[in-house]
C-alpha positions as CSV (number, residue, x, y, z in Angstrom):
1,M,8.5,-51.1,54.5
2,S,11.5,-49.0,53.5
3,E,14.0,-47.7,56.0
4,A,12.8,-44.1,55.2
5,A,9.2,-45.0,56.0
6,R,10.2,-46.5,59.3
7,T,12.1,-43.3,60.2
8,V,9.1,-41.1,59.3
9,S,6.9,-43.3,61.4
10,V,9.1,-42.9,64.6
11,M,9.5,-39.2,63.9
12,T,5.7,-38.9,63.5
13,V,5.2,-40.4,66.9
14,R,7.5,-37.9,68.5
15,A,5.8,-35.0,66.6
16,A,2.3,-36.2,67.5
17,N,3.1,-36.3,71.2
18,A,6.4,-35.2,72.6
19,T,5.7,-37.1,75.8
20,T,5.4,-40.5,74.1
21,P,7.8,-42.7,76.2
22,D,11.0,-44.0,74.5
23,A,9.9,-47.6,75.0
24,I,6.8,-47.0,72.9
25,V,8.8,-45.3,70.1
26,R,11.3,-48.2,70.1
27,Y,8.4,-50.7,70.1
28,L,6.9,-49.0,67.0
29,A,10.2,-48.9,65.2
30,A,11.0,-52.5,66.0
31,A,7.5,-53.5,64.9
32,D,8.1,-51.8,61.5
33,A,11.5,-53.5,61.2
34,Q,10.0,-56.8,62.3
35,D,12.8,-57.0,64.8
36,W,11.0,-59.1,67.4
37,P,13.8,-59.5,70.0
38,T,14.2,-55.7,70.1
39,L,10.4,-55.3,70.3
40,A,10.3,-57.7,73.2
41,D,13.0,-55.8,75.0
42,C,10.7,-52.8,75.2
43,F,8.6,-54.8,77.7
44,T,9.2,-55.5,81.4
45,E,10.2,-59.1,82.1
46,D,6.6,-60.0,83.0
47,G,5.1,-57.7,80.3
48,A,1.9,-58.8,78.7
49,V,0.2,-58.3,75.3
50,R,-3.6,-58.8,74.9
51,D,-4.5,-59.3,71.3
52,E,-7.4,-61.0,69.6
53,G,-8.7,-62.6,72.8
54,K,-5.3,-64.0,73.8
55,T,-2.8,-62.9,76.4
56,H,1.0,-63.3,75.8
57,V,3.1,-63.0,79.0
58,G,6.8,-62.5,79.1
59,R,9.3,-61.6,76.4
60,T,9.5,-65.2,75.0
61,E,5.8,-65.3,74.4
62,I,5.7,-61.8,73.0
63,I,8.3,-62.8,70.4
64,A,6.4,-66.0,69.5
65,W,3.2,-63.9,69.1
66,R,4.8,-61.5,66.7
67,E,6.5,-64.3,64.7
68,E,3.1,-66.1,64.4
69,V,1.3,-63.0,63.2
70,A,4.2,-62.2,60.7
71,A,4.1,-65.7,59.3
72,A,0.4,-65.6,58.7
73,F,-0.1,-62.0,57.3
74,T,1.6,-59.1,55.6
75,W,0.5,-55.5,56.4
76,T,1.4,-51.9,56.5
77,T,0.6,-49.5,59.3
78,T,-0.3,-45.8,59.4
79,L,0.0,-43.8,62.6
80,L,-3.2,-41.9,63.2
81,G,-2.2,-40.3,66.6
82,T,-1.1,-40.7,70.1
83,Q,-2.6,-39.7,73.5
84,A,-1.5,-39.8,77.1
85,T,-4.3,-41.5,79.0
86,G,-3.3,-40.9,82.6
87,D,-0.6,-42.0,84.9
88,D,1.8,-44.1,82.8
89,G,-0.9,-44.8,80.2
90,Y,-0.7,-44.0,76.5
91,S,-2.8,-44.9,73.5
92,V,-1.5,-45.2,69.9
93,F,-4.1,-45.1,67.2
94,M,-3.1,-47.1,64.0
95,R,-4.6,-48.1,60.7
96,I,-3.4,-51.5,59.4
97,E,-4.0,-52.7,55.8
98,G,-3.0,-56.1,54.6
99,N,-4.0,-59.7,53.7
100,F,-5.9,-60.5,56.9
101,P,-9.7,-60.9,57.0
102,G,-11.3,-57.6,56.3
103,G,-8.1,-56.1,54.8
104,V,-8.3,-52.8,56.8
105,A,-8.6,-52.2,60.6
106,D,-8.3,-49.2,62.8
107,L,-6.7,-50.2,66.1
108,T,-6.0,-48.6,69.4
109,Q,-2.9,-49.9,71.1
110,R,-3.2,-49.1,74.9
111,F,0.1,-49.1,76.7
112,Q,0.6,-49.2,80.4
113,M,4.2,-48.3,81.4
114,R,6.3,-49.4,84.4
115,G,9.8,-48.3,85.1
116,G,10.2,-46.9,81.6
117,L,9.2,-50.1,79.9
118,I,5.9,-51.5,78.6
119,A,4.1,-53.5,81.3
120,V,0.9,-54.1,79.3
121,L,-0.2,-53.6,75.7
122,D,-3.8,-54.1,75.0
123,I,-4.7,-54.0,71.3
124,R,-8.4,-53.4,70.3
125,P,-10.4,-52.2,67.4
């Protein structure tokens, strides 16, 4: 993805929901840039990601999870929207298209925040 597309993506998150926490905005930008250490720094030390039936706990496991996915597939993302879901909860709605089985998926990324960082990210269709 081009640098301009990444910038538009982050700006779109801000425009979609001015209350989207900075850690989520940084997470999305780092995901677009495939900068896994920066992405992991958006999480608490004991942060967790639940994706495709697996749970990845801690920044080291989160980096390994993203490296594994990036090695297996290529994809593009389109931000569909964001929504605050209660105390420290936020959902980000994304469409991904790529060379994975099915080729297109609409996903909800459910974030639970703690201390300004991501404590839990649950990714579901």
